N, C-alpha and C positions, 0 to 999 in steps of 0.2 A: 386624426386629431392630434395636434402637437400640444400637449399639456406642460411641456417642460418649462422650468423657471430656474432663476438663480437666487440663492439666499446665503449671505455671509460669504460670498465667493464660491459656494458649493453648487454644483450642478444637481438639481433635483428633477425627478420624473414628472412631478406635478407640484401644485402649490399646497397640498394637504399635509399638515405637520401636526403630530400629536403633542399637545403642550404638557408641561410638567404635571405629573399626578402619580398616585400609587399604582396605577395600571402597569406602568413600566418596571415595577419591581418583580414582576413575574415574566420570565423569559418566553413562556408560552404565549402570553398576552402580546408581547412584542412581535414575536414571530407572526402571529395571526394578523396583527395590524398591518404589518408589511405586506402579507399576502392579500389583505383587502384593500391595499392601494395607498397606504401612508407613505409618504415620500421621505420623511425624516421623523425622528422621535426625540423629544427632550425628556431626559430622566428626571424623576423627582429631585427636589432641592436637598443638597447636603447642608445642614445647618451647623455653624460653628459651635453654637451652644451645646448641641447634642454631643458633638465629638469631645468638647472640653468637660462636659458632665460625665461622660463615660470613663475618660481618663482620671477625673477626680475620684469617682467611686471606686475604681480599682486601686488607686493609690491609698484611698482611705482604708480599704480592707487590709492593705499591706501594713500600714502604719499601725493599725490596731492589733497586729500580730496574728491575724487569722491564717494560720499555716495551711488549713485545708483549702480556704479560698485562694490562697497564693499559689498553690500547687497547680491551679488551672491556668496560670499566666505565665508567659515567657519572661526571662530576665529583663529584657529591654521593653518595659511595658509601654511607654509613651510611643514608641515606635510601632507597636503593633495594635494598639487600641485606636479608637477613633475612626478615621476615614477608610481603614482597611476593607470593610465590607462594601463600601460604596465604590472604591476603586476596583474592586473585584466585579461589581455589577457592571461597570463601564467595560472592563475587558471581556466579560462573558457576552455582553449585548453586542459589543463591536464583532466578536468572533461569529456570533449567530445571525447577524444581519448584513445585508448588502447596502441598506440605506444608511445615510449619516446618523450618528448618535451624538446628540448635544447634551453635555452635562449642565446641571443647574447649581449655581453656588450661592448661598446666602451666608455672608460673613458679618462680623461686628467689628473687627479691628483690621488695620492695614496688614499686620502679619498674617492674620487668619485668611484674608482674601488672597494674598500672594502665595502663601505656603500651600494651600489647598488647590489654588489654580495651577500651580506647578505639578503637583501630584496628579490632578485630573489630566493634564496634557500628557504626562508620562504614561498614564494608563490607556491612552489611545483615544480620548474623545476627539471628535471632529471639530468641536467648537465649544465654547463656554457661554451660558447665558447667566449674566449677574442678575440675581433676583435680589434688588436692594429694597429690603422691607424697612424703610426708614419712616416711621410714623412720628412726626415732630410734635409730640405731645408736650414737650418742654416750651412753654410760651415765651421763654427768653431767647429761644433760637430763631434767628431771622431768617427770611427767605433766602438771602444771599448765602448764609452759612449752610443751608440745606443744600442748595445747589452746588456749592463748593465741595461738600462731601461726596456727591456723586461723581463729580469730575475727578477728585482726588483718588477715589476708588478705581475708576476706569484707567486713570493714568498708571496707578501701581500695577494693576494687572496686566495692561498692555506692555509694560516694561519687562514684565516677568515671563510671558508666554508668547508663542509665535502663531498659535492657532487663532482663528477668527473669535472675536469677543462681541457679544450683543448685551444689551442692557434692557431689562424689563422695567418700565416706568409706570408711575401712577399718574392720573389725570389732575393732580392737585397742586401742580406748580402755578404760580401767579401768571407765567407766560409759558405754556407748554411748548409752543413753536420755538421760542428763543432758547429754552433749555435743550430741546432736541438739536437745534442748530450748533449750540456750544459743544455738545457731545460729539456731533458730526465733525466739527473742526478739530476736536481732540482725538480723533481717530477711531471712534466706535465704528464697529463693522455693521452693526444692525440695532434697531430698536424695536421693542415689543410693546405695542399699545393695545390694551393697558393692563396693568396689574390690579387685581381686586383685593384690597386691603381687608383684613378681617375686621368686622364691625359687630360688637357685641349687642345683644338684646337683653331684656330683663324679664324674668319669670316672676310675674306678680303674685303667684301663689307661694313660691318659696322665697320670694324676695332675694334672688341671686342672679348673677349674670349668667346668660345662656352662651355657652361657647360651642358655636357650630358654624359651619360654612355652607351657604346656600349654593346650589348649582346655578350657573348663569341662565338667563332666558334671553329670547331674541330681542327684547326690547332694549337690551344693554348694548346693542350694536350701534346706537346713534352717536354716542360720544366719540368712540374711536373712528367711526365713519367720517365725522367731521374733521378730526385732526389728520387722518390719513390723507383725506382729500386736500387739506391745506398744505400738507408737507411733501406730498408726492412730486417729484421732479425738482424739488429745491434742496435736496441733500444727497450726498453720495451714498450714504449708508442704506442697508436693506431695511424695508419696513415690513414687520410681521403684524397682522391683525389678530387680536385675541379678545375674546368676550362675546357672547351672545350668539354664537354659531350653533344653530339647531337643525338647519336644512341646507340643501345646496344653493338655495336663494340667498342666504347670507354670505356664503362663499363668493358667489358671483357679485354681489354688492361691494364686497370689500375689494375684489379685483378691479371693479369698475372705478373705484376711486384712487387706485394706484398701489394697493398692497402687493408685495412680492410673494409672500406666502400667507396662508390663513390657518391659524391654530385653533384646535378644540380639544376639550376633554369631557365637558359636561355632557354633550350629545352622546359621547360613547359610554359614560356611566349610567346615563338614563336608559339608553336603548341597547347596550351591549357592544362588544368589540367589533362584531360584524357590521355594525352601523357605519363603519368607515367605508365599506364597499357601497353602501346606499349614497353616501356623500360623493364618492368618486364617480359613480355612474350618473348621479344627479347633475354633477358638474358637467359631464359630457353631453347630457341631454339639454342642459341650459345653453351651452355653447352652440350646439347644433341648431336649436331654436332660433338663435340670433345669426345663423349662418356664419359663425366664426370658425376659422380653421385652427386657431391656436389660442392659448391664454393671452398671448401677446397683443392679439387683435382687440381685446377689450380692456386691457390693463391701462388704468389711468385716463380712460376716455371721459370720465365724469369727475375728474379731479378738479380742484378749484382753478388750477392754471389752464385747464383744457376746455372749460365751459365758459360761455358768454353770459350765463345767468349767475353773476356773482351775488345777487340779491338773495338767492336761495341759501347761501352759506352765511350771510351777514345779518346785521341788526334790522335792516329794512324789511326783511321777510318776517321777522318776529313781529314787527309792528303791524304789518298787513294781516297776519294770521289773527292777531288780537282783535283788530278792528273789524275783521270780517267774521269773527266768531267761529273760525274753522279750527277748532280744537276740540280734543276729547276731554270731558270733565272727569 
């Protein structure tokens, strides 16, 4: 069974990739994930705000004349604070694993994106995933301005580093397809569909915002499934599927519509590190059941460009479902 695939120009032994999460902070977890079949691993995001807050706090202690606190820090504070621990994580993970290690970067300014991207490349990451967490809550910000920011970030980082660069996107653009096309033309090496933005809830007893992040469920597969099916074969960039992967069935569905790799974390956090082997073995079983000799045999076979049933992707199918009553209340 040939499970090999390519993502961001990297040769992977299979399409199963561990998406960014705290799991990869532990080197033992990363080794175990590789042993269980993971083909690549995305490290948790480094956030520019965290780096700058750390530096600000150290400099505050120094300015206040706290000699005891100052004794713990080197003379060149800014050079040693901030991304140092993350860069060391990249180095240690690269040394410990044979599979590609992808760093995840979440910046806020042009300088932040480029400076940290450069340091990430120097630390030995095989690629960088840009986690652009831009929630346009400023109602004066236009859709065109939002899209321009994504393109400007990509352009700045691509000018700075030579390793592959992917971008993790949200599904909230007015035209997802056109946005991906624009990024593709700008030279992005891959897109990850989709990012799950933080969405607050309200505690009615305490009357306060609830700050938590729910693990994804398999029902979330449908939106990325639609857009991957639409984009497959129409862009040069690699496509990574993210969200909703709980079993090998979701992995196979994503491959059928044209994904190059399939990312998951929620399933691993629910069931444990060893569940990666369940997904890996399940993928092989699914392919054997369909008499496929390789991942390539099924990839894209049910993309929008490969199927004659375009109505299944478009408005007409929505109308048929409503008129026929074939929907779940």
